[in-house]
N, C-alpha and C positions, 0 to 999 in steps of 0.2 A: 190799729194800723193809722198811720198819718197820713192825711190828706194831703195832696199836692199844696193847696192853699197854706195848711198849717206848716208843712216842709219851709213855703217861703218865708214865712214869719220866722222860723228858729233861723234860717239863713241870715235874714236882715238883722234879728236882735242878737246874732253871734258877733255879725260884721260892726254893730254899733250898739253895744251892751248899756249904754246909758238912755237907750230909747225903747219904750213898749210900743209894739207894732200890733194892730190888729185891721181887719176889713170890715165892712158894713154892706149887705147885700141890698143893691137897688131895687127898687119895687119891679123895673120892668127890664131887669136882666143886668149882670155886670156888677161891680163892686166898687166901691170906694174905699182907698186904702188910707189908713191913718197912724200917725205916729205922735208919740208924746214922749218928753223927757221924765225919765222917774223922779227928777228933782223938782220939775215944774209942771204939774197937771194942766196949768194954763195955756201953756206954749203948744199948740197941738198943728202939726201938717196934715193936710188932705190931697190926695193926689186920684187920678182916674187908672193908676197901675202901679204894680209892685216897683216897676223900672223908674216910673217917675219920682215915687215916692223916695227911693234910694237917693236918687239926684237931688231932692229937697233936702234930705238929710245930710247928704255931703256938703250942700251948698251953706246950711245952717251952721255945720262944725268949721267950715272955713271962715265963718263971720264972726265966731266966737272968739 
């Protein structure tokens, strides 16, 4: 069974296949959402929500 958070990762990676997406649980609750390009492990994006991360990926794509 896939968790809701894992499903969000699948959706984001399908929309942007050049990006690896994951989340990190915060000590006091919530998550940090992260993404990096598969071809550049040093280019990492972080956001407070999956929606914000999607916006950052979209902005990064436009800047390329």
